[in-house]
C-alpha positions, 0 to 999 in steps of 0.5 A: 804535435808536441812530444812529451815524456812521462818518466817514473822511477821506483827506488830504494830510498828518497835521497837523490843518491838512492838506488834506482830499481826500475825506470819507466818512460813513455812518450805522449802528446798532452794536447791529444787525449785520443792519441794513446801514450807510447812507445815506452821504455822500461829498465830494471836496474842492476842494484848491486852495481849501483851499491858498488857506485856508492848509491844509498838504500833507506831501511824505511823504503825497504820496509815500505816495499815489503808492504806492496802488492806481491806482484809489483814487489816480485817484478821490482825485486826479481834478479833477472834481466837487469840493466847497467847504469851505462844501459840507462844512459844509452837508452834514456838519452836515445829515448829523449831525442826530440822531446819537448817536455819531460814530466814526472810526479815531482821533479825533486824526486825522479829528475833529482835522482837521475841528475845525481846519477848522471852527475856522479858518472860525469855525464851531461844531462839529456835535457834542459832545466826548462823542459821539466814539468811537474804532474803532481802540481798540475793534478793539484791545480786541477783537483785531480786525484790519482786512483790509489787502488789501481792495478799494478801501482808502483810499476814504473812503466804502468805508472807513466802511462796512467800519469800521461793519460791523466795529463791528457785528460786535464789538458782537455778538461781545462782546454789547454792548447799549444802555445 
């Protein structure tokens, strides 16, 4: 069985050094659509701590957040139950043990932001460059469109589940088998 992880960040910018609001990650087997994605992790990050570390915020992203569904905005912005960057390192590193592939919607966003955070803290990455997979490219090649109006878009954990299920569906549709 192949163990993959779908990873998603919600942030306060688009630069690699931006503040991370939430991180979601879920394990899944891309070759087995009958096996639901799970387990997952979900971290709501300490925004003030990241600002004190010099991480950036983009005004246009703040404006974008103001236009999002009130439930999603409330979840992302609620001040309670926040994790430190040390918590992120500990939880994510533990979660990635034994994983074959790490998927995200464009590694130049999620992975680049995490790599910038790890680099700024002088931590080693818990992945190798060759493990990174890009679901956005897979979806384009397979002519698969993610449903825009689905419930709770921009919740990092729910986005991961949705995207992992889409990868499973495409693998099945294209009859992709393990090497």
